[in-house]
N, CA, C and O atoms as a CHARMM CRD file, in Angstrom:
* protein
*
  332
    1    1 UNK  N      0.82400  -1.17900   0.00000 PROA 1      0.00000
    2    1 UNK  CA     0.00000   0.00000   0.00000 PROA 1      0.00000
    3    1 UNK  C      0.87300   1.24800   0.00000 PROA 1      0.00000
    4    1 UNK  O      0.57100   2.21800  -0.69600 PROA 1      0.00000
    5    2 UNK  N      1.95000   1.22900   0.77600 PROA 2      0.00000
    6    2 UNK  CA     2.85300   2.37400   0.84300 PROA 2      0.00000
    7    2 UNK  C      3.35900   2.74800  -0.55000 PROA 2      0.00000
    8    2 UNK  O      3.39700   3.92600  -0.90600 PROA 2      0.00000
    9    3 UNK  N      3.74200   1.75200  -1.32500 PROA 3      0.00000
   10    3 UNK  CA     4.27300   2.00000  -2.67200 PROA 3      0.00000
   11    3 UNK  C      3.24100   2.68800  -3.54700 PROA 3      0.00000
   12    3 UNK  O      3.56400   3.63000  -4.27200 PROA 3      0.00000
   13    4 UNK  N      2.00800   2.22600  -3.48300 PROA 4      0.00000
   14    4 UNK  CA     0.94200   2.82600  -4.29100 PROA 4      0.00000
   15    4 UNK  C      0.72700   4.28400  -3.89800 PROA 4      0.00000
   16    4 UNK  O      0.55700   5.13500  -4.77100 PROA 4      0.00000
   17    5 UNK  N      0.73200   4.58400  -2.61100 PROA 5      0.00000
   18    5 UNK  CA     0.51200   5.95700  -2.16000 PROA 5      0.00000
   19    5 UNK  C      1.71600   6.84800  -2.44500 PROA 5      0.00000
   20    5 UNK  O      1.55300   8.02900  -2.75400 PROA 5      0.00000
   21    6 UNK  N      2.90200   6.30400  -2.34600 PROA 6      0.00000
   22    6 UNK  CA     4.10800   7.10200  -2.61600 PROA 6      0.00000
   23    6 UNK  C      4.22300   7.50400  -4.08800 PROA 6      0.00000
   24    6 UNK  O      4.97600   8.42000  -4.42200 PROA 6      0.00000
   25    7 UNK  N      3.48900   6.83300  -4.96000 PROA 7      0.00000
   26    7 UNK  CA     3.47000   7.21600  -6.37300 PROA 7      0.00000
   27    7 UNK  C      2.79100   8.56800  -6.56200 PROA 7      0.00000
   28    7 UNK  O      2.99600   9.22500  -7.58300 PROA 7      0.00000
   29    8 UNK  N      2.00300   8.98000  -5.60900 PROA 8      0.00000
   30    8 UNK  CA     1.30600  10.25300  -5.68300 PROA 8      0.00000
   31    8 UNK  C     -0.11200  10.10200  -6.18400 PROA 8      0.00000
   32    8 UNK  O     -0.46100   9.11500  -6.83100 PROA 8      0.00000
   33    9 UNK  N     -0.91500  11.09100  -5.87700 PROA 9      0.00000
   34    9 UNK  CA    -2.33400  11.05000  -6.24200 PROA 9      0.00000
   35    9 UNK  C     -2.53600  11.12300  -7.75500 PROA 9      0.00000
   36    9 UNK  O     -3.44000  10.48300  -8.29200 PROA 9      0.00000
   37   10 UNK  N     -1.69700  11.90200  -8.44500 PROA 10     0.00000
   38   10 UNK  CA    -1.85500  12.02800  -9.89200 PROA 10     0.00000
   39   10 UNK  C     -1.60700  10.70000 -10.60000 PROA 10     0.00000
   40   10 UNK  O     -2.22100  10.42500 -11.63000 PROA 10     0.00000
   41   11 UNK  N     -0.73000   9.89200 -10.06800 PROA 11     0.00000
   42   11 UNK  CA    -0.45700   8.58700 -10.67100 PROA 11     0.00000
   43   11 UNK  C     -1.69100   7.68100 -10.62000 PROA 11     0.00000
   44   11 UNK  O     -1.78100   6.69700 -11.35400 PROA 11     0.00000
   45   12 UNK  N     -2.63100   8.02500  -9.75100 PROA 12     0.00000
   46   12 UNK  CA    -3.85800   7.23400  -9.61600 PROA 12     0.00000
   47   12 UNK  C     -5.05300   7.92700 -10.25000 PROA 12     0.00000
   48   12 UNK  O     -6.20000   7.57100  -9.97800 PROA 12     0.00000
   49   13 UNK  N     -4.78600   8.91800 -11.09600 PROA 13     0.00000
   50   13 UNK  CA    -5.85000   9.54400 -11.87300 PROA 13     0.00000
   51   13 UNK  C     -6.46700  10.78800 -11.27900 PROA 13     0.00000
   52   13 UNK  O     -7.43000  11.31200 -11.83800 PROA 13     0.00000
   53   14 UNK  N     -5.95300  11.28200 -10.16800 PROA 14     0.00000
   54   14 UNK  CA    -6.49900  12.49700  -9.57700 PROA 14     0.00000
   55   14 UNK  C     -5.80800  13.70700 -10.19800 PROA 14     0.00000
   56   14 UNK  O     -4.62200  13.65400 -10.52000 PROA 14     0.00000
   57   15 UNK  N     -6.55500  14.79200 -10.36100 PROA 15     0.00000
   58   15 UNK  CA    -6.02600  15.98000 -11.04000 PROA 15     0.00000
   59   15 UNK  C     -4.89400  16.63600 -10.25100 PROA 15     0.00000
   60   15 UNK  O     -3.84400  16.94600 -10.81300 PROA 15     0.00000
   61   16 UNK  N     -5.10100  16.84500  -8.97600 PROA 16     0.00000
   62   16 UNK  CA    -4.08300  17.48100  -8.12900 PROA 16     0.00000
   63   16 UNK  C     -3.33000  16.40100  -7.35600 PROA 16     0.00000
   64   16 UNK  O     -3.91200  15.38900  -6.96600 PROA 16     0.00000
   65   17 UNK  N     -2.05700  16.61600  -7.13900 PROA 17     0.00000
   66   17 UNK  CA    -1.23800  15.64600  -6.41500 PROA 17     0.00000
   67   17 UNK  C     -1.35800  15.89100  -4.91200 PROA 17     0.00000
   68   17 UNK  O     -0.38900  16.23900  -4.23700 PROA 17     0.00000
   69   18 UNK  N     -2.57500  15.69900  -4.41400 PROA 18     0.00000
   70   18 UNK  CA    -2.90500  15.95900  -3.02100 PROA 18     0.00000
   71   18 UNK  C     -3.73300  14.78600  -2.51000 PROA 18     0.00000
   72   18 UNK  O     -4.73100  14.40000  -3.11900 PROA 18     0.00000
   73   19 UNK  N     -3.30300  14.22600  -1.38300 PROA 19     0.00000
   74   19 UNK  CA    -4.04700  13.10900  -0.81600 PROA 19     0.00000
   75   19 UNK  C     -5.09300  13.62100   0.15800 PROA 19     0.00000
   76   19 UNK  O     -4.82100  14.51300   0.96200 PROA 19     0.00000
   77   20 UNK  N     -6.27900  13.06000   0.08500 PROA 20     0.00000
   78   20 UNK  CA    -7.33000  13.26400   1.08200 PROA 20     0.00000
   79   20 UNK  C     -7.71400  11.87800   1.59100 PROA 20     0.00000
   80   20 UNK  O     -7.35200  10.87100   0.98300 PROA 20     0.00000
   81   21 UNK  N     -8.43400  11.82500   2.68800 PROA 21     0.00000
   82   21 UNK  CA    -8.86200  10.52300   3.20300 PROA 21     0.00000
   83   21 UNK  C     -9.72100   9.78800   2.18300 PROA 21     0.00000
   84   21 UNK  O     -9.61800   8.57100   2.03400 PROA 21     0.00000
   85   22 UNK  N    -10.56600  10.53500   1.48600 PROA 22     0.00000
   86   22 UNK  CA   -11.43900   9.91400   0.48400 PROA 22     0.00000
   87   22 UNK  C    -10.60800   9.31700  -0.65400 PROA 22     0.00000
   88   22 UNK  O    -10.87100   8.20000  -1.10000 PROA 22     0.00000
   89   23 UNK  N     -9.61800  10.05400  -1.11500 PROA 23     0.00000
   90   23 UNK  CA    -8.78100   9.56500  -2.21200 PROA 23     0.00000
   91   23 UNK  C     -7.97700   8.34400  -1.79300 PROA 23     0.00000
   92   23 UNK  O     -7.87300   7.37400  -2.54500 PROA 23     0.00000
   93   24 UNK  N     -7.41300   8.39200  -0.60300 PROA 24     0.00000
   94   24 UNK  CA    -6.64900   7.23100  -0.11900 PROA 24     0.00000
   95   24 UNK  C     -7.57600   6.02900  -0.00900 PROA 24     0.00000
   96   24 UNK  O     -7.19800   4.91400  -0.36900 PROA 24     0.00000
   97   25 UNK  N     -8.79200   6.25300   0.48800 PROA 25     0.00000
   98   25 UNK  CA    -9.76100   5.16300   0.59100 PROA 25     0.00000
   99   25 UNK  C    -10.07500   4.53500  -0.75700 PROA 25     0.00000
  100   25 UNK  O    -10.19100   3.31500  -0.86800 PROA 25     0.00000
  101   26 UNK  N    -10.21200   5.37800  -1.78900 PROA 26     0.00000
  102   26 UNK  CA   -10.47200   4.85800  -3.13200 PROA 26     0.00000
  103   26 UNK  C     -9.30200   4.03100  -3.64400 PROA 26     0.00000
  104   26 UNK  O     -9.50600   2.97100  -4.23600 PROA 26     0.00000
  105   27 UNK  N     -8.08300   4.50000  -3.42500 PROA 27     0.00000
  106   27 UNK  CA    -6.90400   3.76300  -3.89200 PROA 27     0.00000
  107   27 UNK  C     -6.77500   2.44800  -3.13400 PROA 27     0.00000
  108   27 UNK  O     -6.45600   1.42200  -3.73300 PROA 27     0.00000
  109   28 UNK  N     -7.01600   2.46400  -1.82900 PROA 28     0.00000
  110   28 UNK  CA    -6.97400   1.22600  -1.03700 PROA 28     0.00000
  111   28 UNK  C     -7.97400   0.23400  -1.59900 PROA 28     0.00000
  112   28 UNK  O     -7.66900  -0.95100  -1.73900 PROA 28     0.00000
  113   29 UNK  N     -9.16700   0.71200  -1.92300 PROA 29     0.00000
  114   29 UNK  CA   -10.19700  -0.18800  -2.45600 PROA 29     0.00000
  115   29 UNK  C     -9.80200  -0.73100  -3.83100 PROA 29     0.00000
  116   29 UNK  O    -10.02000  -1.90900  -4.11600 PROA 29     0.00000
  117   30 UNK  N     -9.22400   0.11900  -4.68400 PROA 30     0.00000
  118   30 UNK  CA    -8.78500  -0.34500  -6.01300 PROA 30     0.00000
  119   30 UNK  C     -7.67700  -1.38900  -5.90300 PROA 30     0.00000
  120   30 UNK  O     -7.68400  -2.38900  -6.62100 PROA 30     0.00000
  121   31 UNK  N     -6.72700  -1.15100  -5.00200 PROA 31     0.00000
  122   31 UNK  CA    -5.55100  -2.02300  -4.89800 PROA 31     0.00000
  123   31 UNK  C     -5.87900  -3.32300  -4.16200 PROA 31     0.00000
  124   31 UNK  O     -5.44600  -4.39900  -4.57300 PROA 31     0.00000
  125   32 UNK  N     -6.64400  -3.22100  -3.07600 PROA 32     0.00000
  126   32 UNK  CA    -6.86400  -4.40200  -2.23600 PROA 32     0.00000
  127   32 UNK  C     -8.26200  -4.99500  -2.34300 PROA 32     0.00000
  128   32 UNK  O     -8.48100  -6.15100  -1.98200 PROA 32     0.00000
  129   33 UNK  N     -9.21900  -4.19100  -2.84500 PROA 33     0.00000
  130   33 UNK  CA   -10.59600  -4.65700  -2.88100 PROA 33     0.00000
  131   33 UNK  C    -11.31700  -4.48200  -1.56400 PROA 33     0.00000
  132   33 UNK  O    -12.46100  -4.91300  -1.42000 PROA 33     0.00000
  133   34 UNK  N    -10.65700  -3.84800  -0.58800 PROA 34     0.00000
  134   34 UNK  CA   -11.24500  -3.65000   0.73600 PROA 34     0.00000
  135   34 UNK  C    -11.67900  -2.19500   0.87400 PROA 34     0.00000
  136   34 UNK  O    -10.89800  -1.27900   0.61700 PROA 34     0.00000
  137   35 UNK  N    -12.93400  -1.98700   1.28400 PROA 35     0.00000
  138   35 UNK  CA   -13.45600  -0.64600   1.49700 PROA 35     0.00000
  139   35 UNK  C    -13.26600  -0.27100   2.96200 PROA 35     0.00000
  140   35 UNK  O    -13.70000  -0.99300   3.85900 PROA 35     0.00000
  141   36 UNK  N    -12.60500   0.88100   3.19700 PROA 36     0.00000
  142   36 UNK  CA   -12.33900   1.33000   4.56200 PROA 36     0.00000
  143   36 UNK  C    -13.12300   2.59900   4.87000 PROA 36     0.00000
  144   36 UNK  O    -13.37600   3.41600   3.98500 PROA 36     0.00000
  145   37 UNK  N    -13.50300   2.75400   6.13400 PROA 37     0.00000
  146   37 UNK  CA   -14.13600   3.99900   6.56900 PROA 37     0.00000
  147   37 UNK  C    -13.06000   5.07500   6.64600 PROA 37     0.00000
  148   37 UNK  O    -11.86700   4.77500   6.61500 PROA 37     0.00000
  149   38 UNK  N    -13.49100   6.33600   6.74700 PROA 38     0.00000
  150   38 UNK  CA   -12.51600   7.43500   6.88000 PROA 38     0.00000
  151   38 UNK  C    -11.63500   7.23600   8.11500 PROA 38     0.00000
  152   38 UNK  O    -10.43100   7.48700   8.06800 PROA 38     0.00000
  153   39 UNK  N    -12.23400   6.78900   9.21200 PROA 39     0.00000
  154   39 UNK  CA   -11.46400   6.56500  10.44200 PROA 39     0.00000
  155   39 UNK  C    -10.41300   5.47500  10.22900 PROA 39     0.00000
  156   39 UNK  O     -9.28800   5.58900  10.71600 PROA 39     0.00000
  157   40 UNK  N    -10.77700   4.43700   9.51300 PROA 40     0.00000
  158   40 UNK  CA    -9.82300   3.35400   9.24300 PROA 40     0.00000
  159   40 UNK  C     -8.71000   3.81700   8.31000 PROA 40     0.00000
  160   40 UNK  O     -7.56000   3.40700   8.46600 PROA 40     0.00000
  161   41 UNK  N     -9.04200   4.66500   7.34600 PROA 41     0.00000
  162   41 UNK  CA    -8.01000   5.21300   6.46300 PROA 41     0.00000
  163   41 UNK  C     -7.04900   6.05100   7.28200 PROA 41     0.00000
  164   41 UNK  O     -5.83500   5.96900   7.09500 PROA 41     0.00000
  165   42 UNK  N     -7.58600   6.86300   8.19500 PROA 42     0.00000
  166   42 UNK  CA    -6.74000   7.70500   9.05900 PROA 42     0.00000
  167   42 UNK  C     -5.79400   6.83200   9.89100 PROA 42     0.00000
  168   42 UNK  O     -4.60400   7.13000   9.99800 PROA 42     0.00000
  169   43 UNK  N     -6.32200   5.76100  10.47700 PROA 43     0.00000
  170   43 UNK  CA    -5.48000   4.85700  11.26700 PROA 43     0.00000
  171   43 UNK  C     -4.41700   4.19000  10.40400 PROA 43     0.00000
  172   43 UNK  O     -3.28000   4.02100  10.84500 PROA 43     0.00000
  173   44 UNK  N     -4.77000   3.81200   9.19500 PROA 44     0.00000
  174   44 UNK  CA    -3.80700   3.22000   8.27300 PROA 44     0.00000
  175   44 UNK  C     -2.66300   4.18700   8.01300 PROA 44     0.00000
  176   44 UNK  O     -1.49200   3.81500   8.08800 PROA 44     0.00000
  177   45 UNK  N     -3.01300   5.43300   7.70800 PROA 45     0.00000
  178   45 UNK  CA    -1.98600   6.42600   7.37600 PROA 45     0.00000
  179   45 UNK  C     -1.11100   6.78000   8.56900 PROA 45     0.00000
  180   45 UNK  O      0.11000   6.86900   8.43300 PROA 45     0.00000
  181   46 UNK  N     -1.71400   6.98100   9.73100 PROA 46     0.00000
  182   46 UNK  CA    -0.94400   7.45200  10.88400 PROA 46     0.00000
  183   46 UNK  C     -0.26700   6.32400  11.65700 PROA 46     0.00000
  184   46 UNK  O      0.92000   6.42100  11.97000 PROA 46     0.00000
  185   47 UNK  N     -0.98600   5.28000  11.96400 PROA 47     0.00000
  186   47 UNK  CA    -0.42800   4.20700  12.79800 PROA 47     0.00000
  187   47 UNK  C      0.44100   3.23600  12.01200 PROA 47     0.00000
  188   47 UNK  O      1.55100   2.90700  12.43100 PROA 47     0.00000
  189   48 UNK  N     -0.05700   2.78700  10.89400 PROA 48     0.00000
  190   48 UNK  CA     0.67500   1.76700  10.13500 PROA 48     0.00000
  191   48 UNK  C      1.76200   2.34100   9.25400 PROA 48     0.00000
  192   48 UNK  O      2.85500   1.78000   9.17300 PROA 48     0.00000
  193   49 UNK  N      1.47200   3.47800   8.57600 PROA 49     0.00000
  194   49 UNK  CA     2.44400   4.03300   7.63500 PROA 49     0.00000
  195   49 UNK  C      3.28500   5.15100   8.24500 PROA 49     0.00000
  196   49 UNK  O      4.30400   5.54300   7.67500 PROA 49     0.00000
  197   50 UNK  N      2.86600   5.66200   9.39500 PROA 50     0.00000
  198   50 UNK  CA     3.63200   6.71500  10.06300 PROA 50     0.00000
  199   50 UNK  C      3.52200   8.08000   9.39900 PROA 50     0.00000
  200   50 UNK  O      4.36900   8.94600   9.61400 PROA 50     0.00000
  201   51 UNK  N      2.48400   8.27400   8.59300 PROA 51     0.00000
  202   51 UNK  CA     2.28100   9.56400   7.92800 PROA 51     0.00000
  203   51 UNK  C      1.58800  10.52100   8.89200 PROA 51     0.00000
  204   51 UNK  O      0.96900  10.08200   9.86100 PROA 51     0.00000
  205   52 UNK  N      1.68300  11.81300   8.63700 PROA 52     0.00000
  206   52 UNK  CA     1.03800  12.80200   9.49300 PROA 52     0.00000
  207   52 UNK  C      0.23900  13.78000   8.64700 PROA 52     0.00000
  208   52 UNK  O      0.41600  13.86900   7.43200 PROA 52     0.00000
  209   53 UNK  N     -0.63500  14.50300   9.30900 PROA 53     0.00000
  210   53 UNK  CA    -1.45900  15.50300   8.64500 PROA 53     0.00000
  211   53 UNK  C     -0.57300  16.65700   8.18200 PROA 53     0.00000
  212   53 UNK  O      0.21200  17.19700   8.96100 PROA 53     0.00000
  213   54 UNK  N     -0.70000  17.02100   6.93600 PROA 54     0.00000
  214   54 UNK  CA     0.01700  18.16600   6.39000 PROA 54     0.00000
  215   54 UNK  C     -0.94100  18.92000   5.49100 PROA 54     0.00000
  216   54 UNK  O     -1.69800  18.32400   4.72500 PROA 54     0.00000
  217   55 UNK  N     -0.89700  20.20700   5.59300 PROA 55     0.00000
  218   55 UNK  CA    -1.76900  21.03900   4.76400 PROA 55     0.00000
  219   55 UNK  C     -0.90500  21.81100   3.77500 PROA 55     0.00000
  220   55 UNK  O      0.15000  22.32800   4.14200 PROA 55     0.00000
  221   56 UNK  N     -1.34400  21.89000   2.53000 PROA 56     0.00000
  222   56 UNK  CA    -0.55600  22.64600   1.56000 PROA 56     0.00000
  223   56 UNK  C     -0.54300  24.12500   1.91400 PROA 56     0.00000
  224   56 UNK  O     -1.53400  24.66300   2.40800 PROA 56     0.00000
  225   57 UNK  N      0.57800  24.77500   1.66200 PROA 57     0.00000
  226   57 UNK  CA     0.68700  26.20400   1.91300 PROA 57     0.00000
  227   57 UNK  C     -0.07000  26.93700   0.80700 PROA 57     0.00000
  228   57 UNK  O      0.14000  26.67900  -0.37900 PROA 57     0.00000
  229   58 UNK  N     -0.92200  27.82300   1.19500 PROA 58     0.00000
  230   58 UNK  CA    -1.72200  28.55900   0.21500 PROA 58     0.00000
  231   58 UNK  C     -1.03600  29.88000  -0.10500 PROA 58     0.00000
  232   58 UNK  O     -0.80900  30.70400   0.78100 PROA 58     0.00000
  233   59 UNK  N     -0.71500  30.07100  -1.35500 PROA 59     0.00000
  234   59 UNK  CA    -0.10000  31.31100  -1.81700 PROA 59     0.00000
  235   59 UNK  C     -0.75000  31.74100  -3.11600 PROA 59     0.00000
  236   59 UNK  O     -1.15600  30.91400  -3.93200 PROA 59     0.00000
  237   60 UNK  N     -0.84100  33.03500  -3.29200 PROA 60     0.00000
  238   60 UNK  CA    -1.41200  33.56200  -4.51500 PROA 60     0.00000
  239   60 UNK  C     -0.50700  33.23300  -5.69800 PROA 60     0.00000
  240   60 UNK  O      0.71700  33.23800  -5.56200 PROA 60     0.00000
  241   61 UNK  N     -1.08700  32.95200  -6.83000 PROA 61     0.00000
  242   61 UNK  CA    -0.32500  32.64000  -8.03000 PROA 61     0.00000
  243   61 UNK  C      0.49600  33.84500  -8.47500 PROA 61     0.00000
  244   61 UNK  O      1.64400  33.70100  -8.89600 PROA 61     0.00000
  245   62 UNK  N     -0.09400  35.02600  -8.38000 PROA 62     0.00000
  246   62 UNK  CA     0.58200  36.24600  -8.82400 PROA 62     0.00000
  247   62 UNK  C      1.21100  36.97900  -7.64400 PROA 62     0.00000
  248   62 UNK  O      1.11200  38.20300  -7.55800 PROA 62     0.00000
  249   63 UNK  N      1.83500  36.27600  -6.76300 PROA 63     0.00000
  250   63 UNK  CA     2.46200  36.83700  -5.56900 PROA 63     0.00000
  251   63 UNK  C      3.66600  37.69400  -5.95900 PROA 63     0.00000
  252   63 UNK  O      4.50800  37.26300  -6.74700 PROA 63     0.00000
  253   64 UNK  N      3.74700  38.89900  -5.41100 PROA 64     0.00000
  254   64 UNK  CA     4.83100  39.83600  -5.71000 PROA 64     0.00000
  255   64 UNK  C      5.63200  40.07500  -4.43400 PROA 64     0.00000
  256   64 UNK  O      5.22600  40.86300  -3.57900 PROA 64     0.00000
  257   65 UNK  N      6.76700  39.39600  -4.30600 PROA 65     0.00000
  258   65 UNK  CA     7.59200  39.47100  -3.10100 PROA 65     0.00000
  259   65 UNK  C      8.05600  40.87700  -2.77100 PROA 65     0.00000
  260   65 UNK  O      8.07800  41.25500  -1.59900 PROA 65     0.00000
  261   66 UNK  N      8.42900  41.66400  -3.77700 PROA 66     0.00000
  262   66 UNK  CA     8.91700  43.01800  -3.51100 PROA 66     0.00000
  263   66 UNK  C      7.78100  43.91600  -3.00800 PROA 66     0.00000
  264   66 UNK  O      8.00800  44.77200  -2.15300 PROA 66     0.00000
  265   67 UNK  N      6.58600  43.73300  -3.51700 PROA 67     0.00000
  266   67 UNK  CA     5.44300  44.52100  -3.04400 PROA 67     0.00000
  267   67 UNK  C      5.08300  44.13100  -1.61600 PROA 67     0.00000
  268   67 UNK  O      4.70100  44.98800  -0.81900 PROA 67     0.00000
  269   68 UNK  N      5.19800  42.86700  -1.29000 PROA 68     0.00000
  270   68 UNK  CA     4.92900  42.40700   0.07400 PROA 68     0.00000
  271   68 UNK  C      5.93900  43.02500   1.03200 PROA 68     0.00000
  272   68 UNK  O      5.56700  43.50200   2.10400 PROA 68     0.00000
  273   69 UNK  N      7.21200  43.01800   0.65300 PROA 69     0.00000
  274   69 UNK  CA     8.26400  43.60700   1.49400 PROA 69     0.00000
  275   69 UNK  C      8.01700  45.10600   1.69000 PROA 69     0.00000
  276   69 UNK  O      8.17000  45.62100   2.79800 PROA 69     0.00000
  277   70 UNK  N      7.63500  45.80600   0.61400 PROA 70     0.00000
  278   70 UNK  CA     7.34900  47.24100   0.71000 PROA 70     0.00000
  279   70 UNK  C      6.17700  47.48800   1.65100 PROA 70     0.00000
  280   70 UNK  O      6.24800  48.36900   2.50700 PROA 70     0.00000
  281   71 UNK  N      5.11100  46.72800   1.50500 PROA 71     0.00000
  282   71 UNK  CA     3.92600  46.89700   2.33100 PROA 71     0.00000
  283   71 UNK  C      4.25600  46.63600   3.79700 PROA 71     0.00000
  284   71 UNK  O      3.82600  47.37800   4.68000 PROA 71     0.00000
  285   72 UNK  N      5.02800  45.56900   4.04900 PROA 72     0.00000
  286   72 UNK  CA     5.38800  45.21400   5.42200 PROA 72     0.00000
  287   72 UNK  C      6.24800  46.29600   6.06300 PROA 72     0.00000
  288   72 UNK  O      6.09200  46.59200   7.24800 PROA 72     0.00000
  289   73 UNK  N      7.15200  46.88600   5.29300 PROA 73     0.00000
  290   73 UNK  CA     8.06100  47.90400   5.82800 PROA 73     0.00000
  291   73 UNK  C      7.39300  49.26600   5.99200 PROA 73     0.00000
  292   73 UNK  O      7.71700  49.99200   6.93300 PROA 73     0.00000
  293   74 UNK  N      6.47400  49.63000   5.10700 PROA 74     0.00000
  294   74 UNK  CA     5.92700  50.99000   5.11200 PROA 74     0.00000
  295   74 UNK  C      4.47100  51.08000   5.56100 PROA 74     0.00000
  296   74 UNK  O      4.13300  51.90000   6.41400 PROA 74     0.00000
  297   75 UNK  N      3.62200  50.25300   4.99700 PROA 75     0.00000
  298   75 UNK  CA     2.19500  50.35800   5.28600 PROA 75     0.00000
  299   75 UNK  C      1.81200  49.76900   6.64100 PROA 75     0.00000
  300   75 UNK  O      1.04700  50.38100   7.38600 PROA 75     0.00000
  301   76 UNK  N      2.33100  48.60400   6.96200 PROA 76     0.00000
  302   76 UNK  CA     1.95500  47.94600   8.20900 PROA 76     0.00000
  303   76 UNK  C      2.30500  48.79100   9.43100 PROA 76     0.00000
  304   76 UNK  O      1.46400  48.92500  10.32000 PROA 76     0.00000
  305   77 UNK  N      3.52100  49.37500   9.52200 PROA 77     0.00000
  306   77 UNK  CA     3.80700  50.23100  10.69000 PROA 77     0.00000
  307   77 UNK  C      2.84400  51.42900  10.78800 PROA 77     0.00000
  308   77 UNK  O      2.44200  51.81900  11.88500 PROA 77     0.00000
  309   78 UNK  N      2.48500  52.00100   9.64300 PROA 78     0.00000
  310   78 UNK  CA     1.55500  53.13200   9.62800 PROA 78     0.00000
  311   78 UNK  C      0.16900  52.69700  10.15000 PROA 78     0.00000
  312   78 UNK  O     -0.45600  53.39700  10.94700 PROA 78     0.00000
  313   79 UNK  N     -0.27500  51.56400   9.69300 PROA 79     0.00000
  314   79 UNK  CA    -1.58000  51.04600  10.12600 PROA 79     0.00000
  315   79 UNK  C     -1.55000  50.69200  11.60700 PROA 79     0.00000
  316   79 UNK  O     -2.49400  50.97600  12.34400 PROA 79     0.00000
  317   80 UNK  N     -0.47200  50.07700  12.02500 PROA 80     0.00000
  318   80 UNK  CA    -0.33400  49.63500  13.42000 PROA 80     0.00000
  319   80 UNK  C     -0.35000  50.82800  14.38000 PROA 80     0.00000
  320   80 UNK  O     -0.89300  50.72500  15.47900 PROA 80     0.00000
  321   81 UNK  N      0.24100  51.95900  13.97500 PROA 81     0.00000
  322   81 UNK  CA     0.26000  53.16100  14.80600 PROA 81     0.00000
  323   81 UNK  C     -1.15800  53.67600  15.07800 PROA 81     0.00000
  324   81 UNK  O     -1.44000  54.20200  16.15400 PROA 81     0.00000
  325   82 UNK  N     -2.03600  53.51900  14.09800 PROA 82     0.00000
  326   82 UNK  CA    -3.39800  54.02500  14.22000 PROA 82     0.00000
  327   82 UNK  C     -4.26600  53.26500  15.18800 PROA 82     0.00000
  328   82 UNK  O     -5.39300  53.68600  15.44700 PROA 82     0.00000
  329   83 UNK  N     -3.80200  52.18700  15.72300 PROA 83     0.00000
  330   83 UNK  CA    -4.60500  51.37700  16.65900 PROA 83     0.00000
  331   83 UNK  C     -4.81500  52.07300  17.97800 PROA 83     0.00000
  332   83 UNK  O     -5.46700  51.52600  18.86800 PROA 83     0.00000
């Protein structure tokens, strides 16, 4: 099972390479023929495989680092003073 999951979600036909309990459950069922509840999938991932909960970092696609630095240096102190 570890090998199948380490291939990534996209290798199993999912659009984004992100695992959810539902997706892992579907792959487990495809590979083994056994249907697991969400709680059982969670136990499989954490207890048996040693995986942990991780959330993807959310960032804007058009993120402008220099504008963020400017805002943090100039605008934030000005706003903070007004409190």
